[in-house]
Structure formats: C-alpha cells, structure tokens
C-alpha distance (Angstrom), angle and dihedral (degrees) to the residues before:
residue distance angle dihedral
X1 . . .
X2 3.81 . .
X3 3.82 124.6 .
X4 3.82 105.5 -110.3
X5 3.81 94.5 -178.1
X6 3.84 106.4 132.1
X7 3.74 123.9 -118.9
X8 3.85 113.6 -89.9
X9 3.78 119.6 -98.0
X10 3.74 117.3 -126.6
X11 3.84 106.6 -114.5
X12 3.83 93.9 -174.1
X13 3.70 140.2 -110.5
X14 3.84 125.0 -73.0
X15 3.75 139.4 178.2
X16 3.83 89.3 -121.8
X17 3.83 134.5 15.0
X18 3.83 114.8 -163.1
X19 3.81 116.1 -164.6
X20 3.72 112.2 -153.6
X21 3.83 128.8 22.6
X22 3.86 100.4 -140.1
X23 3.72 131.7 116.9
X24 3.90 90.4 -47.3
X25 3.78 101.6 28.7
X26 3.81 95.0 55.3
X27 3.83 89.8 51.3
X28 3.83 92.8 47.9
X29 3.82 95.2 46.7
X30 3.80 91.0 51.0
X31 3.76 98.4 42.8
X32 3.83 96.3 42.2
X33 3.77 92.2 50.7
X34 3.92 95.0 40.2
X35 3.81 98.7 96.6
X36 3.85 94.2 46.8
X37 3.79 91.0 -128.9
X38 3.80 97.8 101.6
X39 3.81 130.4 58.7
X40 3.82 113.5 -135.1
X41 3.79 132.4 -169.8
X42 3.77 116.4 -162.6
X43 3.86 117.4 -163.9
X44 3.77 120.1 -161.5
X45 3.80 121.0 -179.3
X46 3.80 93.7 -153.7
X47 3.88 133.6 58.4
X48 3.82 127.0 -89.9
X49 3.73 123.2 -76.8
X50 3.85 97.9 -113.0
X51 3.90 95.9 122.3
X52 3.79 112.9 110.4
X53 3.80 87.8 -127.3
X54 3.82 88.3 75.9
X55 3.80 90.6 61.2
X56 3.78 98.4 48.7
X57 3.77 112.5 79.3
X58 3.79 92.9 -151.4
X59 3.78 86.7 50.8
X60 3.79 90.9 84.4
X61 3.77 85.8 86.0
X62 3.79 89.7 62.2
X63 3.80 92.1 49.3
X64 3.83 96.0 47.2
X65 3.78 92.9 92.1
X66 3.89 106.4 16.3
X67 3.80 109.4 124.7
X68 3.87 92.2 -157.6
X69 3.81 90.0 66.2
X70 3.84 102.5 20.1
X71 3.77 132.9 62.1
X72 3.84 88.7 -146.6
X73 3.80 96.7 -154.9
X74 3.73 123.8 -174.0
X75 3.79 125.2 -151.4
X76 3.77 125.8 -128.8
X77 3.78 113.9 -93.2
X78 3.81 110.4 -74.7
X79 3.85 112.0 -133.3
X80 3.82 93.6 -154.9
X81 3.80 92.1 49.6
X82 3.74 97.4 59.1
X83 3.81 91.8 -89.5
X84 3.80 94.1 -62.8
X85 3.77 122.1 157.7
X86 3.84 111.9 -135.7
X87 3.81 122.3 -136.7
X88 3.80 114.6 -120.8
X89 3.77 113.9 -166.1
X90 3.84 112.9 -166.5
X91 3.79 127.5 175.5
X92 3.79 119.0 -102.3
X93 3.85 99.2 -178.4
X94 3.79 138.6 71.5
X95 3.75 103.8 -57.4
X96 3.77 93.6 29.7
X97 3.73 115.7 -144.3
X98 3.85 89.6 -12.5
X99 3.84 84.0 72.6
X100 3.82 94.9 55.9
X101 3.82 104.3 27.4
X102 3.84 132.6 105.9
X103 3.86 91.4 -98.7
X104 3.78 95.6 -131.7
X105 3.80 112.3 158.5
X106 3.79 107.8 -142.7
X107 3.82 121.0 141.6
X108 3.85 101.8 -168.1
X109 3.79 128.3 -111.8
X110 3.80 119.8 -47.8
X111 3.82 89.4 -124.7
X112 3.79 90.8 59.0
X113 3.80 91.1 70.3
X114 3.83 93.0 42.6
X115 3.87 85.8 56.0
X116 3.84 89.1 53.1
X117 3.81 89.5 53.9
X118 3.86 91.7 45.9
X119 3.82 88.6 53.2
X120 3.78 91.4 59.6
X121 3.82 101.0 -85.3
X122 3.81 95.6 131.5
X123 3.78 112.2 -159.0
X124 3.79 95.9 25.1
X125 3.78 104.7 95.4
X126 3.83 118.9 125.0
X127 3.80 94.2 -101.7
X128 3.84 88.5 51.3
X129 3.79 96.5 48.5
X130 3.83 99.5 38.6
X131 3.89 90.7 81.2
X132 3.78 88.1 58.4
X133 3.76 93.6 51.6
X134 3.78 89.7 49.7
X135 3.84 92.1 46.2
X136 3.83 91.3 54.0
X137 3.75 95.4 46.7
X138 3.81 136.8 90.7
X139 3.74 98.7 -173.6
X140 3.77 114.0 -162.2
X141 3.80 91.3 -149.8
X142 3.80 92.8 57.8
X143 3.78 134.2 -109.0
X144 3.79 125.8 -50.1
X145 3.77 137.1 147.2
X146 3.75 92.4 -63.3
X147 3.82 102.8 31.3
X148 3.87 137.8 56.3
X149 3.73 136.6 -156.7
X150 3.73 131.2 -147.0
X151 3.80 96.6 37.2
X152 3.86 122.3 129.2
X153 3.84 96.1 -106.5
X154 3.80 112.9 80.9
X155 3.85 114.7 -144.7
X156 3.81 115.3 -168.4
X157 3.81 141.2 175.1
X158 3.76 123.1 -118.7
X159 3.79 133.9 -131.7
X160 3.78 119.1 -91.3
X161 3.79 108.3 -122.8
X162 3.79 124.2 -172.9
X163 3.77 97.6 -102.2
X164 3.82 93.0 50.4
X165 3.75 92.9 48.1
X166 3.78 89.5 52.4
X167 3.87 91.7 50.3
X168 3.81 90.0 51.6
X169 3.79 91.3 51.6
X170 3.81 91.2 47.0
X171 3.75 92.3 49.7
X172 3.84 88.2 54.1
X173 3.76 90.0 49.7
X174 3.83 89.5 51.6
X175 3.85 90.5 56.4
X176 3.76 101.4 -97.3
X177 3.81 116.4 135.5
X178 3.79 122.0 -123.9
X179 3.75 113.7 -104.1
X180 3.77 119.6 -172.7
X181 3.79 94.3 -177.7
X182 3.83 125.2 35.4
X183 3.81 88.7 -174.7
X184 3.78 97.2 52.9
X185 3.76 136.7 64.1
X186 3.76 95.9 -21.9
X187 3.79 140.2 3.3
X188 3.81 99.3 -148.6
X189 3.76 119.0 102.0
X190 3.79 144.5 38.4
X191 3.78 134.3 -67.5
X192 3.79 150.2 100.6
X193 3.83 121.9 -32.7
X194 3.75 119.0 -131.6
X195 3.74 116.5 -134.6
X196 3.80 140.4 -149.3
X197 3.79 92.3 -113.5
X198 3.79 135.1 114.8
X199 3.80 129.0 -162.8
X200 3.82 90.6 -16.9
X201 3.76 96.4 -46.8
X202 3.81 134.6 107.7
X203 3.80 112.4 -105.0
X204 3.82 105.3 -154.9
X205 3.80 125.2 177.7
X206 3.86 87.6 -99.4
X207 3.82 91.5 53.6
X208 3.74 93.9 47.7
X209 3.79 101.2 38.5
X210 3.85 112.6 15.5
X211 3.82 100.9 40.4
X212 3.81 93.9 62.9
X213 3.83 91.9 42.1
X214 3.81 102.1 41.5
X215 3.82 97.3 94.8
X216 3.81 95.2 51.6
X217 3.82 109.3 123.4
X218 3.80 91.7 -135.5
X219 3.81 95.5 53.9
X220 3.80 119.3 76.2
X221 3.82 117.0 -171.2
X222 3.86 118.9 -164.6
X223 3.81 116.7 -173.0
X224 3.81 122.4 -164.3
X225 3.78 89.0 30.4
X226 3.75 111.4 138.1
X227 3.81 117.6 -158.0
X228 3.82 110.0 -135.8
X229 3.86 103.3 175.9
X230 3.77 143.6 -21.0
X231 3.72 119.4 -104.9
X232 3.80 110.3 -124.8
X233 3.80 125.6 -173.3
X234 3.85 129.6 171.5
X235 3.78 96.2 -17.2
X236 3.79 95.7 -42.6
X237 3.83 138.1 98.6
X238 3.78 103.6 -128.2
X239 3.80 103.8 170.4
X240 3.77 149.1 -35.4
X241 3.83 135.7 -92.6
X242 3.77 111.7 -139.8
X243 3.80 140.1 168.8
X244 3.78 125.4 -131.3
X245 3.76 126.3 173.9
X246 3.77 90.7 -9.9
X247 3.80 92.2 -55.7
X248 3.86 124.3 113.5
X249 3.80 116.8 -128.9
X250 3.77 136.3 -175.2
X251 3.86 123.7 -151.4
X252 3.79 127.0 -177.1
X253 3.70 131.5 -155.1
X254 3.85 144.7 171.7
X255 3.81 86.0 -119.7
X256 3.75 134.4 10.9
X257 3.81 120.9 -152.1
X258 3.78 119.1 -163.2
X259 3.81 111.1 -151.4
X260 3.71 100.8 159.1
X261 3.86 98.1 123.4
X262 3.78 138.0 -105.5
X263 3.81 93.2 -57.1
X264 3.82 105.1 35.3
X265 3.79 97.6 38.1
X266 3.81 96.0 62.5
X267 3.75 88.3 39.7
X268 3.85 92.0 58.9
X269 3.82 91.5 44.9
X270 3.81 91.3 51.2
X271 3.80 92.2 46.0
X272 3.77 87.2 53.4
X273 3.83 94.9 53.8
X274 3.78 96.5 -98.7
X275 3.80 110.8 127.3
X276 3.78 143.9 51.4
X277 3.80 101.1 -5.7
X278 3.83 99.0 -148.1
X279 3.77 91.8 47.0
X280 3.84 90.3 50.9
X281 3.85 92.5 49.7
X282 3.83 90.9 54.2
X283 3.83 87.1 57.2
X284 3.80 93.5 48.3
X285 3.78 93.4 -108.5
X286 3.73 115.4 134.4
X287 3.74 110.7 -128.2
X288 3.81 114.6 -121.7
X289 3.89 96.1 172.3
X290 3.79 124.7 15.1
X291 3.83 99.3 -135.8
X292 3.85 106.4 160.9
X293 3.82 96.4 -174.2
X294 3.82 96.8 57.6
X295 3.81 103.7 116.8
X296 3.81 94.3 11.0
X297 3.80 129.7 105.3
X298 3.82 92.6 48.3
X299 3.84 109.9 174.3
X300 3.71 133.5 178.5
X301 3.79 138.3 164.9
X302 3.79 117.9 -109.1
X303 3.80 127.2 -141.7
X304 3.73 141.7 176.4
X305 3.77 129.8 -160.8
X306 3.79 123.4 -124.0
X307 3.84 106.4 -163.9
X308 3.78 129.0 -157.4
X309 3.78 134.9 -170.1
X310 3.83 107.1 -126.2
X311 3.77 122.1 -137.2
X312 3.81 93.4 -144.9
X313 3.79 132.9 53.3
X314 3.81 94.4 -116.3
X315 3.83 101.4 113.1
X316 3.81 137.0 94.3
X317 3.88 86.9 -107.8
X318 3.76 88.2 71.2
X319 3.82 91.2 60.4
X320 3.82 91.4 52.0
X321 3.84 92.3 46.3
X322 3.84 100.3 42.6
X323 3.75 120.2 48.6
X324 3.78 93.0 -161.4
X325 3.81 91.5 56.8
X326 3.76 89.3 45.3
X327 3.79 92.2 50.2
X328 3.83 91.8 48.6
X329 3.81 90.3 50.4
X330 3.80 89.7 48.7
X331 3.76 91.4 51.8
X332 3.75 91.7 49.1
X333 3.82 89.7 55.1
X334 3.83 96.4 44.6
X335 3.77 95.6 47.3
X336 3.81 100.7 34.0
X337 3.79 111.6 9.7
X338 3.79 89.3 -121.6
X339 3.81 138.6 105.7
X340 3.80 130.8 59.6
X341 3.80 93.9 -36.6
X342 3.78 92.9 57.3
X343 3.82 91.6 62.3
X344 3.82 138.9 39.7
X345 3.77 100.5 -116.9
X346 3.85 89.1 -117.8
X347 3.78 99.1 112.2
X348 3.75 111.1 150.4
X349 3.82 144.9 18.0
X350 3.70 138.9 118.1
X351 3.79 150.7 -164.4
X352 3.87 133.3 -79.6
X353 3.84 139.4 167.4
X354 3.78 117.8 -112.4
X355 3.81 90.9 -148.2
X356 3.79 141.7 -4.6
X357 3.74 92.6 -95.9
X358 3.81 91.2 73.2
X359 3.80 115.9 95.4
X360 3.76 90.5 -159.9
X361 3.82 136.4 11.5
X362 3.79 118.7 -63.0
X363 3.79 97.6 177.2
X364 3.75 123.1 70.8
X365 3.81 123.8 -171.6
X366 3.78 134.2 -156.8
X367 3.78 132.0 -178.2
X368 3.77 115.6 -154.9
X369 3.87 121.9 -167.7
X370 3.79 93.7 -130.1
X371 3.84 140.9 64.5
X372 3.79 125.2 -151.2
X373 3.83 124.6 -137.2
X374 3.81 95.0 -175.6
X375 3.81 141.5 7.1
X376 3.77 124.7 -158.5
X377 3.79 140.8 158.0
X378 3.81 89.2 -83.5
X379 3.84 94.5 53.3
X380 3.79 140.1 -89.3
X381 3.85 130.7 -46.0
X382 3.82 118.7 -147.3
X383 3.76 123.0 -132.2
X384 3.82 112.9 -94.3
X385 3.75 90.2 -113.9
X386 3.89 140.4 47.1
X387 3.77 110.8 -62.8
X388 3.81 145.7 148.8
X389 3.75 140.5 -164.7
X390 3.76 130.6 -132.3
X391 3.84 114.8 -168.4
X392 3.76 134.0 -169.0
X393 3.82 114.4 -151.8
X394 3.79 123.9 -162.1
X395 3.80 103.8 -137.6
X396 3.91 100.0 178.9
X397 3.79 103.3 55.9
X398 3.81 126.2 -178.3
X399 3.78 88.2 -156.6
X400 3.83 118.3 110.0
X401 3.76 122.7 -176.4
X402 3.81 143.3 167.6
X403 3.76 145.2 -114.3
X404 3.87 108.6 -147.0
X405 3.73 140.2 165.6
X406 3.74 119.4 -118.6
X407 3.85 93.5 -179.9
X408 3.81 127.1 19.9
X409 3.77 95.6 -110.1
X410 3.81 106.2 18.2
X411 3.78 133.1 102.2
X412 3.85 112.7 -69.0
X413 3.73 124.4 -104.8
X414 3.89 108.8 -117.5
X415 3.85 114.1 -161.9
X416 3.82 120.9 176.7
X417 3.80 105.9 175.7
X418 3.82 92.6 -146.6
X419 3.77 124.8 -171.8
X420 3.78 99.8 9.0
X421 3.83 96.7 128.2
X422 3.79 131.2 66.5
X423 3.82 91.2 -123.7
X424 3.78 95.6 55.8
X425 3.82 89.6 51.1
X426 3.82 93.9 44.3
X427 3.79 93.1 49.4
X428 3.83 93.4 50.7
X429 3.76 92.3 45.2
X430 3.79 88.1 53.4
X431 3.78 89.7 50.7
X432 3.79 92.8 52.4
X433 3.79 92.0 50.1
X434 3.80 90.6 47.2
X435 3.82 93.1 53.5
X436 3.78 89.3 49.0
X437 3.81 90.7 49.3
X438 3.89 90.4 54.7
X439 3.80 90.6 47.1
X440 3.78 91.7 52.7
X441 3.84 92.8 57.3
X442 3.84 120.0 108.7
X443 3.85 92.5 -112.9
X444 3.83 95.5 58.6
X445 3.80 103.6 25.0
X446 3.87 95.3 81.5
X447 3.88 88.5 61.0
X448 3.80 94.8 55.8
X449 3.78 120.9 82.7
X450 3.80 93.7 172.7
X451 3.77 144.0 -23.5
X452 3.82 106.0 -104.5
X453 3.81 98.7 -176.8
X454 2.98 127.8 64.1
X455 3.85 87.2 -7.3
X456 3.74 133.0 -128.4
X457 3.87 93.7 -87.5
X458 3.85 90.9 64.9
X459 3.78 101.1 90.7
X460 3.84 114.7 126.2
X461 3.81 123.8 84.2
X462 3.76 90.1 -111.7
X463 3.82 93.0 49.6
X464 3.85 90.1 49.0
X465 3.81 90.6 49.0
X466 3.82 90.0 54.2
X467 3.80 88.5 51.0
X468 3.76 89.9 51.5
X469 3.81 91.0 50.1
X470 3.78 90.7 46.8
X471 3.84 99.8 45.3
X472 3.81 115.0 11.6
X473 3.73 120.0 109.2
X474 3.81 148.3 157.3
X475 3.81 119.7 -53.0
X476 3.82 88.8 -146.7
X477 3.78 95.6 -113.6
X478 3.84 100.4 121.0
X479 3.84 116.4 170.6
X480 3.80 143.2 149.9
X481 3.87 106.0 59.7
X482 3.79 94.2 122.0
X483 3.75 98.9 29.1
X484 3.71 124.8 -171.6
X485 3.83 121.9 -137.4
X486 3.74 149.4 145.3
X487 3.83 93.2 -109.1
X488 3.82 125.0 90.2
X489 3.83 91.8 -119.0
X490 3.85 94.4 60.4
X491 3.84 114.3 103.2
X492 3.78 92.5 -131.1
X493 3.75 136.7 29.9
X494 3.89 118.8 -126.5
X495 3.76 90.3 -87.4
X496 3.75 87.8 59.2
X497 3.85 94.3 -111.6
X498 3.84 118.5 144.8
X499 3.77 111.4 -107.6
X500 3.79 111.1 -123.3
X501 3.85 101.4 19.1
X502 3.75 128.9 63.0
X503 3.88 126.4 -137.7
X504 3.85 96.4 39.9
X505 3.82 133.4 101.3
X506 3.79 130.9 169.5
X507 3.80 116.6 -146.0
X508 3.79 118.6 177.5
X509 3.81 141.8 68.9
X510 3.75 91.4 -50.4
X511 3.82 92.6 72.4
X512 3.86 94.0 64.4
X513 3.85 109.5 110.9
X514 3.83 88.2 -156.8
X515 3.75 129.8 14.3
X516 3.76 115.7 -104.7
X517 3.77 119.3 -118.0
X518 3.82 97.6 -108.5
X519 3.76 141.6 31.6
X520 3.80 112.0 -34.1
X521 3.80 106.8 -140.6
X522 3.83 96.1 84.7
X523 3.81 92.3 47.8
X524 3.84 91.7 50.2
X525 3.83 90.4 50.8
X526 3.83 87.3 51.7
X527 3.78 92.3 49.1
X528 3.81 90.7 52.0
X529 3.78 93.2 47.9
X530 3.81 90.0 53.1
X531 3.80 92.0 42.3
X532 3.83 91.3 53.0
X533 3.84 89.7 55.7
X534 3.82 91.0 48.3
X535 3.78 93.4 47.5
X536 3.77 93.1 49.6
X537 3.77 92.6 46.0
X538 3.81 92.0 50.6
X539 3.83 91.3 46.7
X540 3.77 91.3 54.8
C-alpha cells in the first residue's frame, strides 16, 4: 500500500516559533512580538476562544468536559487509589488551560522559588521572580511591594456571600488567622481568593496577552495546528512539522519554544527523539538526544471533596435545580455582570501546616458553593438540593510520576503514583480533619444539614484512608516533566534551554523542578514573562 500523505506545505521562516497558546504561550507570543523587530509564529492545536462560555466565569463548568476545547486526558490506573484512572482536563483552545480553569490567582509560597534557586536554578529566587509577578499583574487593590498594576493579567476581588462569610468566621473560631492576601506577606491563614476575572468576565492569558497583540503584522497565530515533531538538523532544532486541516506543514525558526504544558511538551520532545534512548528505540523512534529525565519528575497536588447538604437555598445547586433562580441569576449577569454567573463559586479557603516540621503550609483549602451527585464523561450533575463542597488539597506531595509514550503517535500515558508514602497520607488525613473542625464551629454549623461525603460515620484513620483511596484525585496542577536545573541531568538549564541541542527552549509548567504550593497558573505566567526577557536578551 502506497503512502498517500501529501507533501508538506512551507509555512515560512520566523525568528521564533511558539508551540502552544496556553498560560505560557500567550505571554511569549505577545512579549516576543511586542517590539515589532521579531517575527513570531504561534501554533495552537485547538480553536479560537470566541465562544461566550469563555467570557462567563461560571462557564468553566461547561468546558470541563467539552472535547472541542479540552484534551480530556485520563491517567493510568493508580495502584494506591483502588486502580482508578484520574480525569485530566487540559485546555485545547487559545489561552490553553487558562481558558477553562477555575481562575484562582495564587502564586505559591515565596520559599518555593528560593528552593528552586537552591537546587541550581540560578535567577529563580523569590526576590528575582517577584518583579515578573508584578509586571504581569493588574491588581484591582492597587500596587504595593508584592503587587503591580497595569499588567496584562487582571486580578480581582470577589463578592462576599453569606456562606463564604460564615466559613471565614468558622475558620477563625477553629484557630486559623485571617489572611487578606495569600500572595503577600504570608501564605498561612484563611480568607477570600482573588480571581483572574474583570468586570464579571474571565481573564485568561489569551484575553490579557493575545487579544491586544493579535493584529500585529509580525505575529502569525494559527489555530487547529497540531505539532507532530520538531525538525532537528546538525545538533540544532530548526523548526516544527505540524498538521492543519489535514495538510502537513513545515515551519522554520531561529529558535523554537515549546509551551504545550506538562503533558504535551514532553510528549512532543519524545515524539521528536528527545528522551530516554532505550525507551524510544522500543517504540521505533530513532533517538536524537538521550535525555533520560524527559517525561520524569511529574508532580501534581492531590485533593478530595468533602460535601455537605446546606440548610439554606444559597448555593449553585439551587440554580441548577430551580429554573426561576437560574433565570434570575442569568438576568443579573446579562444586565449587570453580577451574581452567581459573574464568579466561579469558589470564594474562600486558605493554607495550613499539617505538622510542626513544615516550614510553610502544605495544605490548601477551598470552599465551593456546589456539591456533586455524579460525575461522568459529559460533566457533573449537582445534588437535587442545596449543597457545598469543602476540599483539602495536599500541595507538597512526595509522589513523583511520569509522562510516557506507549505508541509513537498516540496519547501519552500519565502516571502520578499518588499516596504511596506515609507523609502524603498523613497530610491529607490532617486536611480532612481540619475541614471538619472548621465545619463544626458555631459560625458554619447552622448551614450544615448533614455531611454527604464521606459521611459522619467515617472517623478513624483507617476509614479516612479508605475514603482517600476511593475518592481522592488530581488537582490538575501537573508540573515538572521537563525540569530546569543546574545539574547535568536536568532537561533544561536555568535559562530554559534544552541541554544537548541548540535552538530549543521549553517554557511552561513542565520546567518547574518542584511544584509550587498553590495554583499553578500565576507561576506559569511569571515563568513566561521571565523567559521572554531571557530569550530577547540572548537574541540580541
């Protein structure tokens, strides 16, 4: 049988090619094209972000399981979680996962970045990255020593609904300090999360960075363009082969920047012959560079939902179960950009330390104004009554996993290896007990009719461990699979250049040597801001 694949179309030559338009790729495309001196090609595998669901903050529930805009990965079966496979949504659209995520603006702990520097990542200490957090930010509260104004990324406060106020009071009664800013002087404590929203609309990386840049003559944005392999010649990455509308294309550049995320970036490197040589040979891929750590060092936070039946009709469930309430909320949004649809329903939470040996918080908490009766491939179904969820998240995991290929061109195998150490189990157990302690306080107790999950009868350590194995999962904060470092084994050097081949950088969550203690979007934007400065400095 003859090969009928058509000859590739020449897509041109550029100073920079950026692969992926997510939290990092959007920043890079905008910053590298900003001066007008450099030509930039941005490739995005998914469509544009024109759907109204990308404006509506509550719309992330509709995008959580939409295959048009979401890669909808599944992990390999996790042995310590009763053999369950864990759903892994990832954005496949302009803005990437910043277009479908929960929009929480949390940078991580200051000591996280000092740890990066101590591990050989020169230039990545907290004092050195803080200017890039500030540069990216347009903080609604104004500028101070931690925050900036005028940047592309809008950061806003939320409303203060009754249930959220009760949770803050209960946390105070449980002994947690108030914290008005998790990205300021300290991370410990409880309070309101800020969000990447503005005037009732989602503010993705695409909205903040790409929209103002997209008509620049030196920036070309191609959507529904799937990168297949990197073009490598004489020890240098010179371009990328990609498919668009069923047609193969080749594009060339002075430098290629892979910004496809912690799953797709190592996948593309492996498909291009960059990775563990013996593993590649068994797949029939000729090794170009033996880089054993590509796809290793996968880290993610873990979480588990405690769910409660609420005594009052003040939750998102009530919109789903009563069309009049839903219509009223819709009208509030249409005519005033306010109400339930203008926010995510994730209002409050905080950070705590599971034991005195921790030098910073290792447990994050988040209260969501909904509870879920059932999840499926098509999404989630709310309980037919008022309910809310209150989740502990372990943000300092021991677990290390992998992203591997099992076929040369298939979907990658994602393996986390969660909950295989005593510390990971102890920390999550502490988190569950802490949530329960907050819920038992006088300020929140009147809002709780019953504990739906795991249920009041689940009390002992063994019973809680069974609950963890039955229900815990990924918090969708995967990082680390193309880590940077000062050691020769690291995939990238501290300027995010691939070790062993010229002309290639990786810039996204995969470069983190260790996951930050908090949501990852803000840190990835910072990484891309700093990377853009390094790339431009090296180019000059």
